[in-house]
N, C-alpha and C positions, 0 to 999 in steps of 0.2 A: 727255026728250032722249037720243038715242042716244049710246053711249060712243064717243068719238073713239079711233081705233086707229092704231097705227104699227107697222112691222115693220123689223127690222134684223139685221145680221150683225156679230158681234164676232170680229175676226181675232186670232189668237194665235200666238205662236212661242216657241221655246226661247230663253232668254237666253244660252245657252252655258255657264252655270254651275250647271245643275241646276234653274233656276227658269223662270218664264214672263214674257212681256211681252204686252201687248194694244195694238192700234192704235186710237187715238181721234182724232176730228176736233174742232177748236175751232170752235164755231158762228160763222158769219159775220154781218156786219151791224153797224150802229152800237150796237145794244143790248148786244152782247157784246164790243165792241172793247177795253174796258179791264178786262175780267174774265178771270181765269184759273181759280181754283178754282170748281168747280161750273159751268163754262162749256164743258165738253167732252162729247162724246157718241159713242156708237157710230154708224156710218153707218146711218141709218134714215129712214123717211118713211111717209106715209099711203098706203094702197092705193087704186088707182083703183076705181070702182064695179065690182063683180063679180070683182075680181082676188084670187087666193089670196094669203094673207099671205106665204108663202115666195117666191112670184114677186115680190111687192112688195119684199121684203127684198133680193132679188138686184138688182132694177131700181134701188132706191135706193142700194145700194152703188156700182153703176156710175155713177149720176148724181152722187152726192156726191164720189166719189173719181176719177172718170174712168177707172177701171180695173175689169176684170171680177173677180168673186169667184174667188179661187184654187180650183182643183180640190181636192176632198177630202171626207171624210165630215163631214156637218153634225151637230152636237150640238144638240138642242133645249134651250133654256134656260128655256122657259116664258114667263110674263108678269110684268110689273112695272107698277105704277101710279105715274105721275109726279104731282107736287104739283098740277098743273092738272087732273088727272083723266084724262089720256090714258093708255091702256093700251098698253104696248110689248111686242110678242112678238118674241123674238130666238132666233137660232141662232148657233152658234160654228163656226168652221172654222180648222184649222191651216194657216198659210201665211205667206208673207213678201212684202213689197213695200217699195219705197223711198218714204218720205214725200215726197221731193223730186219724184217723178213724179206726184203727185196733181194733178189738174186738175178742180176742182169745178165743178158746174153753178151757175147763178145764180138769184136770185129778185129780184123788183121790189117796191119799197115807196116810199111818199111820204117823201122826206127832203130837207131837214129837215122836221120835223112842221109841218103846216098851211102849207107853202110852195107846194103845188100842183105841185111838181116830183117826178118819179118817178126813182129811181136804182136801179141794178143792184148787187147784192152777191153774193159767193160764198156758197153754202150752208154750206160750211166754208172758213175762210180759211187753215188749215194742219192738218197731221196729224202725229202723232208716236207713237212706241212708248213705253210706260210700264210699269214694274214694277207689280205689283198694289197695293202700299201707296201709291204715288204716284197711280195710276189711281183709287183709291178716293176720294182728295181732289179730283181734277180732274173726275170724272164728275158730271153732274147727279145729285142725290141719289136720285131715283127710279129710276135705272138701276144703282145699286150692287148691288141684289140679283141682277141678271143677272151681274155680274162675280163675285159670291160663288158663284153656282151653277156658273159655269164653273170656278172654282178647285176647288170640291168634286169636279166630274167629273174634272178633271185629276189630283187627288190619288188618285182611285180607280184610276188605271192610265194607261198610255201612250195618247196621243191623236195 
């Protein structure tokens, strides 16, 4: 069975006090509605057939947030494996955006289960900036290594 892949971009900014914040999206849909810890993700998604991972990461950022990736130098964060086996490849970029401006794309699923009815849900239902210690608790566990790699890179010099 081929490895399922996903690609995303982790946006970061200065917190104005010498530290950093990262932008995360809370996963949409009824499965995540009542969860907070381990229910947030960097904007990411699966590549289309033949699509380069970086192109997929840029497209998914736009689809999930409704906003383009801010201009800037991309930092490769490498790969991380989530508990379900999906491998996430990520990049980081410094930039800023207003979470209130986020307008997520949607997905369809049968809801309620076995009802025969299809409902639309946002891919992410909200976005927010978090300090690294809070982000580490909010992120899906398999994505925490990507956050840690970003923090290591930021500690090595100005980004």
